[in-house]
Residue, then its C-alpha position, 0 to 999 in steps of 0.5 A: m584113555t578117558h571113560t568116554s573114548r573107552d566106552l565108545l571103543i567098546r560099544g563099536r567093537m560089540l556092534v562090529v561083533l553083532l554085525l559079524l554074527i548076524t552075517a554068519a547066522a544068515l550064512l550058516t542057516d542058508g538064510v532062515f535066520l533073516q526071515p522076517e517071522n524069525l527075526v521077530n521071534v529073535a526080538r521077542q525072545i530077547s525082550f523079557e530078559a533085556m527089560i531086566a537087564f536095563g535095570m541091572t545095568l544100573i546096579i552093576i555100574t554102582g558096584g553091585i549085582d542082583l542074582s534074585v531077578g529070575s526067581v522074582v519073576a516067578l514070584a511076581g507071575v504066580v502073585a499076579a495070576l493069584a490076584m487075577r483069578a481072585a478078581g473073578d472076571q475076564s476084564t481089564g480091570a483083572i488085569l490092572v489088578g494083576a499088573i499092580a500085584a506083579c509090579g508090587t511084588g517086584l518092587v518089594g523084592g527090590a526094595a528088600a535087597g537094597a535095604i538089606i545091602t545098604r543097611f547092613a553093609l553086606p555083600p550084594f552077592i550073598v544077600t541077592l543069593a538068598l533072596m533068590l532062594v527065598a523068592r522062588g520057594l515063595a513062588f512054589i508055596l503059594c501055587g502049590g508047586e504046580p502052574i496056575y492055568e486056571g481063572l486067567p483073563t483072556g485079554l492077558l494073552w495080548l500082553g505076552r503074544g499080542f501085536v501092535l502095528e499090524g499092517a504097518l509096512g506089512r510087518r507086526l511088532p510084538v507087544p513085549v518088544l514095544v514095551m522093551a522099546i519104551l523101557f530102553a528109551t527111559s532107561w537111557m535117558l535116566l542114566a544119561r540125561t538125569v541127576v539120578g543117573r550121574c549119581v549112579i555113575a559116581v557111586g560106582s566109580n568111587e563110593e567114598a568120594a561120592r559120599l563126601a560129595g553129598i551124593p545119597v549113596r545109600r539112597t542111590k543103591l536102594f534105588v537101583y535094586v527097587l527099580t530092577g525089581g519093579l522090572a522083574g515084576l512087570v516081566g512076570l505079568l507079561h510072561d504070564g500072558k505069553l504062556m497064559a499060566a504062572d509057572p514057578k519055575i519060569g526065570e531059573m537061570w535067567e539071571l545068567n543071561i541078564i548079567a551076560a547081556v550087560v557085561v557083554g555090552g561093556t559095562s564094567l563089572f568093577g563099577g562106574r561105567g556102562g550104558i543102556p545102548g551097550t546092554l541092548v547090543g549085548a542082549l542082541i548078541i546072545g539072543v543072535l547066538n542062541n538062535m543061530l545055534n539052535l537053528m543049526g541043530v546044536q545041542h541045548f547044553w553046548q549053548k550053555v558052554v558057548l555062552g559061558l565062553v562069551i561071558l568070560a571073553a567078555a570079562l577078560l576084555d573088560a579087565a583089559m580096557a580097565k588096565l588100558g584106562k589106567k595108563 
């Protein structure tokens, strides 16, 4: 079985799972799940983690992993809030300053992870675990351990909780969902239609063969970590807008949901195979599942049990499909 055939098979199965899950959610919640406001809420909830998951997809395809993204979200949010407060006004300019600060923080975090991994040939798991602690600690230090509420421009609220296309077909599209859609299309094109995407897949498929073929392995790995860090920084700014505050606790355990979305969507933990559409489907599956359990009144810790079982099932499927592909 070719990689393409296997990818299509996995993606098709995940779409079927998503449709069955939506049907179950509608039936088990007496139709509450399908109410427009709830569907908008589900889309908004998954959008923050899905944006980072698009970058994480590229990292995992190269055979890496990044456990620091949740902490980078918190650190970027705190740095952005401090920058906007220092700007001292309520203008769009202050938000622009915050955006530069947030994305810059994320890019630096991603660059640090990528540089250490590629320069010293250290395991990505260990490097990003260490940076997860560093970033989280810095977030608490910079804000004194307390959320930042004061001095944020009021226009920031629109980025996190605002809508576009209001009135179109009687529906409204949350700004974070629009940003997610743009990043989805961009990431999809990057992986599927560009030289960079081909390099990412080649490095994950066989790093030594990619090196012998003249592919810049180090630069490719560095790029995917920098990109994912930048996405985490952007999400930090958007989340500031959602809460109208910068909370150093934000993003805790996000990396698990993000990695789960990537794996459930069919990206191989062994590297060399995966896709952005599958990651979006994976994020939707997890989002629908969590929302359904919430509406059913299932306690939070049981939701974690279910999520863990979903990740395990996806990993087992990945291993089975990898063996099938060798036959």
